[in-house]
C-alpha angles and dihedrals in degrees: 000000000000125000092210099106094048090047092047093052089048094050091045093052088046090053091052091050091049093050094050095045089047093053090044089054092049095047106036107010120113100009117140093005129123127212132034140175105312108291096357111090121226092257091058091049090056090044091056093044093046091053091047092050090047093054093043089049093052091049093048092047094049092048092050090047091049093050091048094047094050097044112120 
C-alpha cells in the first residue's frame, strides 16, 4: 500500500495554509508596528516573508496535486 494519497493530501493542505499565511503577511503584516531588522522596516520584512510563504505554498500545493493526480 502506497502512502502517496495521504502525503498528497498533507502537502495540498500545507500548500493552502502557506498561501493563506503568505497573503495575510502581504496584506496585513507590519502595519502600525515600529522596528525591523536593521535598515529594513517591519513592513518590508513581512513583504519578503509573505512572498516566500506564497512561493513555498504554491510548490507544496502543486506537489500534493501531482501526487494525488498520478496515484493509481
